[in-house]
C-alpha positions as CSV (number, residue, x, y, z in Angstrom):
1,M,20.0,-27.4,27.7
2,N,20.0,-24.9,25.0
3,V,21.3,-26.4,21.8
4,G,20.3,-23.5,19.5
5,R,22.4,-20.5,20.3
6,R,26.0,-19.6,21.0
7,E,28.0,-16.5,20.5
8,A,30.1,-16.4,17.3
9,P,33.6,-17.5,18.2
10,S,36.0,-14.6,18.4
11,T,39.8,-14.9,18.0
12,S,40.6,-11.3,19.0
13,A,40.1,-9.4,22.2
14,D,36.9,-7.8,21.1
15,G,36.1,-9.9,18.0
16,R,36.0,-6.9,15.8
17,G,39.4,-6.7,14.0
18,L,39.8,-7.4,10.3
19,L,42.8,-9.1,8.6
20,V,43.1,-8.7,4.9
21,V,45.5,-11.2,3.3
22,G,46.5,-9.6,0.0
23,G,45.9,-6.1,1.3
24,Q,47.9,-4.4,-1.4
25,S,45.9,-5.8,-4.4
26,D,43.1,-3.8,-6.0
27,A,40.6,-6.0,-4.2
28,G,42.4,-5.7,-0.9
29,Q,42.6,-1.9,-1.2
30,E,38.8,-1.7,-1.8
31,I,38.1,-4.0,1.1
32,R,40.2,-1.8,3.4
33,R,38.3,1.2,2.2
34,L,35.0,-0.4,2.9
35,A,36.2,-1.5,6.3
36,A,37.4,2.0,7.2
37,S,33.8,3.2,6.6
38,T,32.5,0.9,9.3
39,G,35.2,1.8,11.8
40,I,36.8,-1.7,12.0
41,A,40.5,-1.8,12.9
42,T,42.1,-3.4,9.8
43,Q,45.5,-5.0,9.1
44,G,46.6,-5.7,5.6
45,I,49.4,-8.2,4.9
46,E,50.7,-10.3,2.0
47,S,50.5,-14.1,2.2
48,A,54.3,-14.4,2.7
49,E,53.9,-12.4,6.0
50,L,51.1,-14.7,7.3
51,T,51.8,-16.5,10.6
52,E,49.6,-18.7,12.8
53,A,49.5,-15.9,15.4
54,I,48.4,-13.2,12.9
55,W,45.9,-15.6,11.4
56,S,44.2,-16.5,14.7
57,R,43.9,-13.2,16.4
58,S,41.5,-11.2,14.2
59,G,37.8,-11.4,14.5
60,L,37.4,-11.6,10.7
61,V,39.8,-12.7,7.9
62,L,39.3,-11.8,4.3
63,V,41.6,-13.6,1.8
64,D,42.1,-12.2,-1.7
65,A,41.5,-15.0,-4.3
66,G,45.0,-14.4,-5.7
67,C,46.5,-15.5,-2.3
68,A,44.2,-18.5,-1.8
69,E,46.7,-21.1,-2.9
70,A,49.5,-19.6,-0.8
71,V,47.2,-19.5,2.3
72,R,46.3,-23.1,1.6
73,S,50.0,-24.1,1.4
74,A,50.6,-22.4,4.8
75,A,48.5,-25.2,6.4
76,L,47.1,-22.9,9.1
77,S,44.7,-24.1,11.7
78,R,41.0,-24.0,11.0
79,R,39.1,-21.0,12.4
80,P,35.7,-19.3,12.0
81,G,35.2,-16.0,10.3
82,V,37.2,-16.5,7.1
83,L,35.9,-15.0,3.8
84,L,37.4,-15.0,0.3
85,A,37.1,-12.1,-2.2
86,A,37.4,-12.6,-5.9
87,T,37.2,-10.0,-8.7
88,R,36.1,-12.6,-11.2
89,P,33.9,-15.7,-11.0
90,P,36.0,-18.2,-8.9
91,G,37.2,-21.3,-10.8
92,P,37.5,-24.8,-9.4
93,E,41.0,-24.2,-8.2
94,V,39.9,-21.2,-6.1
95,W,37.0,-23.2,-4.6
96,S,39.3,-26.1,-3.9
97,A,41.6,-23.8,-1.9
98,A,38.7,-22.2,-0.2
99,V,37.4,-25.6,1.0
100,A,40.9,-26.5,2.3
101,I,41.2,-23.2,4.1
102,G,37.8,-23.4,5.7
103,V,36.3,-20.4,4.0
104,E,32.7,-19.6,5.1
105,Q,31.8,-17.4,2.1
106,V,33.2,-16.6,-1.3
107,L,32.3,-13.1,-2.4
108,E,32.6,-11.8,-6.0
109,L,33.5,-8.1,-6.1
110,P,32.3,-5.5,-6.9
111,A,28.8,-7.2,-7.4
112,E,28.7,-8.4,-3.8
113,Q,30.1,-5.3,-2.1
114,P,26.7,-4.8,-0.3
115,R,27.0,-8.2,1.2
116,L,30.6,-7.6,2.2
117,L,29.6,-4.3,3.8
118,D,26.8,-6.0,5.7
119,R,29.3,-8.5,7.1
120,L,31.8,-5.8,8.0
121,T,29.1,-3.8,9.7
122,E,28.0,-6.8,11.6
123,V,31.5,-7.5,12.8
124,A,32.0,-3.8,13.8
125,N,28.9,-4.0,15.9
126,G,30.1,-7.1,17.7
127,P,29.6,-10.9,17.2
128,G,26.1,-12.2,16.8
129,P,24.6,-15.6,17.7
130,L,25.5,-18.6,15.7
131,G,23.4,-21.7,15.5
132,I,25.0,-25.1,16.3
133,L,25.8,-26.9,13.0
134,V,25.4,-30.7,12.8
135,A,26.0,-32.6,9.5
136,V,24.6,-36.1,9.0
137,A,25.8,-38.5,6.3
138,G,25.0,-42.1,5.4
139,G,28.0,-44.3,5.3
140,C,26.2,-46.3,2.6
141,G,22.9,-46.3,0.8
142,G,19.9,-47.0,3.1
143,A,21.8,-46.4,6.3
144,G,19.1,-44.1,7.7
145,A,20.9,-40.7,7.6
146,S,17.9,-38.7,6.4
147,T,15.7,-40.2,9.2
148,L,18.3,-39.3,11.8
149,A,18.7,-35.8,10.4
150,V,14.9,-35.2,10.5
151,A,14.7,-36.7,14.0
152,L,17.4,-34.3,15.2
153,A,15.6,-31.3,13.8
154,L,12.3,-32.4,15.3
155,S,13.8,-33.0,18.7
156,A,15.3,-29.5,18.6
157,A,11.9,-28.0,17.7
158,K,10.3,-29.8,20.6
159,S,12.8,-28.2,22.9
160,G,11.7,-24.7,21.8
161,Q,14.4,-24.0,19.3
162,Q,14.0,-22.8,15.7
163,P,15.9,-25.4,13.7
164,V,16.7,-25.3,10.0
165,L,16.9,-28.6,8.2
166,I,18.9,-28.6,4.9
167,G,18.7,-31.6,2.6
168,A,21.8,-31.3,0.3
169,D,21.4,-34.6,-1.6
170,P,19.6,-34.0,-4.9
171,W,18.9,-37.7,-5.4
172,D,17.4,-38.6,-2.0
173,G,13.8,-38.1,-3.1
174,G,13.6,-35.0,-0.9
175,I,14.1,-34.4,2.8
176,D,10.6,-33.0,2.8
177,V,9.2,-36.5,2.2
178,T,11.0,-37.8,5.3
179,L,9.7,-34.7,7.2
180,G,6.2,-35.5,6.0
181,A,6.1,-32.1,4.3
182,E,6.2,-32.8,0.6
183,D,2.9,-30.9,0.0
184,V,4.1,-27.8,1.9
185,P,4.6,-25.0,-0.6
186,G,7.8,-23.0,-0.7
187,P,11.2,-22.9,-2.4
188,R,13.3,-26.0,-3.0
189,W,17.0,-26.2,-4.0
190,P,16.5,-25.4,-7.7
191,D,15.0,-22.1,-6.7
192,L,18.1,-21.2,-4.7
193,A,20.8,-22.8,-6.8
194,G,22.0,-19.5,-8.2
195,V,22.5,-17.7,-4.9
196,S,26.0,-17.0,-3.5
197,G,27.7,-14.7,-1.1
198,R,25.6,-13.4,1.8
199,L,21.9,-14.2,2.4
200,S,20.1,-12.5,5.3
201,S,18.9,-14.6,8.2
202,E,15.5,-13.1,7.6
203,A,15.5,-14.6,4.2
204,I,15.9,-18.1,5.8
205,L,13.4,-17.7,8.6
206,D,10.7,-16.0,6.4
207,G,11.5,-17.5,3.0
208,L,11.8,-21.2,3.7
209,P,8.8,-23.6,4.1
210,S,8.1,-24.9,7.6
211,A,6.5,-28.1,9.0
212,H,6.3,-29.4,12.6
213,G,8.3,-26.3,13.8
214,V,11.2,-27.0,11.4
215,R,12.3,-24.7,8.6
216,F,13.5,-26.8,5.7
217,L,15.2,-26.7,2.3
218,S,14.8,-29.8,0.2
219,S,15.7,-31.1,-3.3
220,A,13.0,-31.1,-5.9
221,R,12.0,-34.5,-7.3
222,A,11.0,-33.1,-10.7
223,R,14.3,-31.2,-11.1
224,P,17.2,-33.0,-9.3
225,S,20.6,-31.4,-9.7
226,T,23.8,-31.0,-7.7
227,V,23.7,-28.3,-5.1
228,P,26.4,-25.7,-6.1
229,A,29.0,-25.1,-3.4
230,P,28.4,-21.3,-3.4
231,A,24.7,-21.8,-2.9
232,L,25.2,-24.3,-0.1
233,S,27.8,-22.0,1.6
234,A,25.4,-19.0,1.4
235,V,22.4,-21.0,2.8
236,V,24.2,-22.7,5.6
237,T,25.9,-19.5,6.7
238,A,22.6,-17.6,6.8
239,A,20.8,-20.4,8.5
240,R,23.4,-20.5,11.3
241,R,23.0,-16.7,11.8
242,T,19.3,-17.2,12.6
243,G,20.7,-18.4,16.0
244,G,18.8,-21.7,15.8
245,P,20.4,-25.2,15.3
246,V,21.1,-26.2,11.7
247,V,21.1,-29.8,10.5
248,V,22.5,-30.7,7.1
249,D,21.8,-34.0,5.4
250,L,24.8,-34.5,3.2
251,P,25.0,-36.4,-0.1
252,R,27.4,-39.4,-0.3
253,G,28.8,-38.1,-3.6
254,G,29.4,-34.5,-2.4
255,A,33.1,-34.7,-1.5
256,E,33.7,-30.9,-2.0
257,S,30.6,-30.0,0.1
258,G,31.6,-32.6,2.7
259,R,35.1,-31.3,3.1
260,W,33.9,-27.7,3.4
261,L,31.3,-28.6,6.0
262,G,33.7,-30.9,7.8
263,G,35.8,-27.9,8.8
264,L,32.8,-25.9,10.1
265,V,30.6,-28.5,11.9
266,D,30.2,-28.6,15.7
267,L,29.4,-32.3,15.1
268,G,29.5,-34.6,12.1
269,V,27.6,-37.8,12.3
270,V,28.1,-40.8,9.9
271,V,25.4,-43.4,10.1
272,C,26.7,-46.9,9.4
273,P,25.1,-50.3,9.4
274,A,26.9,-52.8,11.7
275,T,28.1,-54.8,8.8
276,V,31.4,-55.4,7.1
277,S,30.2,-54.0,3.8
278,G,28.8,-50.9,5.6
279,A,32.1,-50.4,7.4
280,L,34.0,-50.6,4.1
281,A,31.7,-48.1,2.3
282,T,31.8,-45.8,5.3
283,R,35.6,-45.9,5.4
284,A,35.8,-44.9,1.7
285,L,33.4,-41.9,2.3
286,V,35.3,-40.7,5.4
287,T,38.7,-41.0,3.7
288,E,37.5,-39.2,0.6
289,S,35.9,-36.4,2.6
290,G,38.8,-36.0,5.0
291,W,36.6,-36.4,8.1
292,T,38.4,-37.0,11.4
293,A,37.8,-37.1,15.1
294,P,36.9,-35.2,17.3
295,S,34.5,-33.5,14.9
296,F,33.0,-36.7,13.5
297,R,31.5,-39.7,15.1
298,I,29.8,-42.9,13.9
299,V,26.3,-43.8,14.8
300,V,25.8,-47.5,14.3
301,R,22.5,-48.7,13.0
302,N,21.8,-52.3,14.1
303,G,19.4,-54.7,12.5
304,V,20.3,-53.8,8.9
305,G,21.3,-56.8,6.9
306,G,22.4,-58.8,10.0
307,R,24.9,-57.7,12.6
308,D,28.4,-59.1,11.8
309,I,30.8,-56.5,13.2
310,D,31.1,-55.1,16.7
311,R,31.5,-51.4,17.6
312,A,35.2,-51.6,18.3
313,A,36.0,-53.3,15.0
314,L,33.8,-50.8,13.2
315,A,35.5,-47.8,14.7
316,A,38.9,-49.3,13.9
317,A,37.9,-50.0,10.3
318,V,36.5,-46.6,9.6
319,G,39.0,-44.5,11.6
320,I,36.6,-42.5,13.7
321,P,34.9,-43.4,17.0
322,V,31.5,-44.9,17.5
323,I,29.3,-42.7,19.8
324,L,26.0,-44.7,20.0
325,A,23.9,-47.4,18.4
326,L,20.4,-47.0,17.0
327,R,18.1,-50.0,17.4
328,E,15.3,-50.8,15.0
329,D,12.1,-49.2,16.3
330,S,8.7,-50.8,15.4
331,H,7.0,-47.4,16.2
332,L,9.4,-45.6,13.8
333,S,8.7,-48.2,11.1
334,R,5.0,-47.7,11.4
335,Q,5.5,-43.9,11.1
336,R,7.5,-44.4,7.9
337,R,4.8,-46.7,6.4
338,R,2.2,-44.0,7.1
339,G,4.3,-41.2,5.6
340,E,4.7,-39.5,9.0
341,P,7.9,-37.8,10.2
342,P,10.1,-39.7,12.6
343,Q,8.9,-38.0,15.8
344,P,11.1,-39.3,18.6
345,R,9.0,-40.6,21.6
346,R,10.1,-39.1,24.9
347,R,11.8,-42.3,26.2
348,S,12.6,-44.0,23.0
349,N,16.1,-45.0,21.9
350,L,15.8,-42.4,19.1
351,A,14.9,-39.6,21.5
352,K,17.8,-40.5,23.8
353,S,20.2,-40.7,20.9
354,C,19.1,-37.3,19.6
355,A,19.7,-35.9,23.1
356,V,23.2,-37.4,23.3
357,L,24.1,-36.0,19.9
358,W,22.8,-32.5,20.7
359,Q,24.6,-32.5,24.0
360,L,27.9,-33.5,22.3
361,A,27.4,-30.8,19.6
362,A,26.7,-28.2,22.3
363,D,29.8,-29.2,24.3
364,R,32.0,-29.0,21.3
365,A,30.5,-25.6,20.4
366,E,31.3,-24.4,23.9
367,Q,34.9,-25.6,23.7
368,A,35.3,-23.7,20.4
369,R,34.3,-20.4,21.9
């Protein structure tokens, strides 16, 4: 099974058409001019003319920031390949609308015209490979989400893929520690916090540190800070375009980031202890982030604080299904004590769980094509 590559989903016959929402604005006119230079068939409409059929049939959609709230109010279905263009730094209301719409990138023009032109050229040349995107979140503190995220990345690397692991929680002590790579030199989130728009895939593959076959981006213990939404968007998008699988370890307090990623993931995993308190904390997180089935599943972690709720009751309490249970593993505990990464043994419960999750993510990615 190949969990690393799939063709970028296309919603038009050839995946190369461009829809500009707000096409008569100054930004819209400039976008159409750039598109013409790449040979993309372009349609420009105003938000009032937007329908579900028009929204879904183009390979790429570019929404003018002035139309963002109107597009949000239209409550259209989520789809890949949606960008937002702004002629001034986008404020919180624009980012909120972008998250609700499911925007992949926010581009500030004219400064980011080269990035936009790169994307238009890419679409004109046909869709490229996208890496499968899996997001992992802990339903409560100490649930083991970071351990599962690292194990997923390591299992993908063992299968011959080129995974990218992104730790988006600035207060988790660093995903590099869980990976056993805290001494590996290279950029951490504070070094990339100012990026936005489009990053090249080469910048991800060549610029990020690597350990055990996994490219990673971690928080910095000496400089913890919230990961800005534009930076996370740019890094995740570029990482997916490397063609390898991407695993994001989400922060519990990152509601905006969680909602945005929730609309893009092939699979979202919420790790929850099999306890009443764990279920209540997880329900609060899932509700705040707007996560629903079928994109999201619960992974139950048994043996944490005593088991006092069964899988059916846990799923009913949280509102999303349980897919599997992780048992406490003495081998894994010894690895943690020695500061080693959670390498799944071939026949272990963790290895089997990673295989199940990657298969589900691959199946959902195939269905979305």
